[in-house]
N, C-alpha and C positions, 0 to 999 in steps of 0.2 A: 523342617519348615521349608516351604517353597521360597526360593530366592529368584528375583528377576533382576537382570543386569541391563542397564541402558546401553543400547548399541551406539557405536561411534558413527557420527554423521560425516558424510563426504562433503567437503566444501570446495568450491571451485575458485577460491581466491578472488580474482578480479571480478567475477560475476556476483560475488556476495555484495559488493558495493557498486551501485549504478549511479552515474551522474547524468543529469538532463536539465532542460530549461523549461520554465513555464513563463510565458510572456517576457522572455529575455532575462529572467532571474534564474541564477543557478540553484539547483537542488541536488541532494544526494539521498539515496535510500539504501538501507542495509537489508539483506535478505532475512525475512522473518522465519521463525519456526513454523513448521507445517500447521501447528495449532491455530495460528493467527489467520492463515490462508483458509483453513477449513471453516473457522468461525465466520469469516467474511462471506465465503461461498454459501454456507447454509442459510445465513440470514437473508442474503440477496436472492436465493432461489426459492424462498417461501413467501407466504403472504404475511410476513412479519409486519408489525406496525412500523410506520415511517420513523418513529422515535428509536426503535431498535436498530433499524438500518443506519440511522444517523450515528448512533452510539458505536456501532461496529466500524463505521468509516472513521470516526474520531479515534478510536482505539488503534485501528490499522495505521493511520497517519502518524499518530504519536509514537507508535512502536517502530515503524520502519524508516520514517523520514528523519534525517539528521537535523539538528538545530543549526541555524535558526529557521530552517525550512519548514519544519513541522508547525511551529507557532505561526509563521507567516502564512502558510496555506490555510490553517484553521481560522486565522483572523480574517483572511480574504473571503472565506466561505461564509462567515458571519456578517460581513459588511454589506449592507443592502445597496451601497453605492458602487460596489465592485461587480463587474460583469462575470467573474469566475463563479461557477455554480457546480452542483453535483454532476450534471451532464458533461462538464468539462473534465472532471476528475476521473470519471469512469474509464475513459481511454488511457489515461496515465497509469491507473492501477492495472488495467489489462496488459499494457506494455511491460510494466515491471514484472508481473507474474509470468508473462511470456518469456522474458529474458531469463528469469530465474529457473524456469522449467525447461529451457532449451527449445522453446517454440516461439521464437520472436514474432511479433505481430506488426506493429506500425511505428512510425516516427514518434518520438517523445515530445516534440515541440507543440505547445498549445498556445 
């Protein structure tokens, strides 16, 4: 019988957890598995329905953002009176992925 063995993943310790601020509020995110990054990239690179893109964003935030940040960010995105919107979250996710991949992009303050 063919056996497959999961390879050990290299972790960079401090880079696994990133701290940043959004509108003066502290947040922290933990490096996700590559699966979550791939899922987000595929959905956003296609003509997927907006509902699928929103679901991928919710899953990504819930997976990588530590609490209470994940809940706070999702609550802000749903609040019609809050100026934070998807266009504001895109650069944050790009920054996080850049940090985790070793290709830093921009400042994390929004």
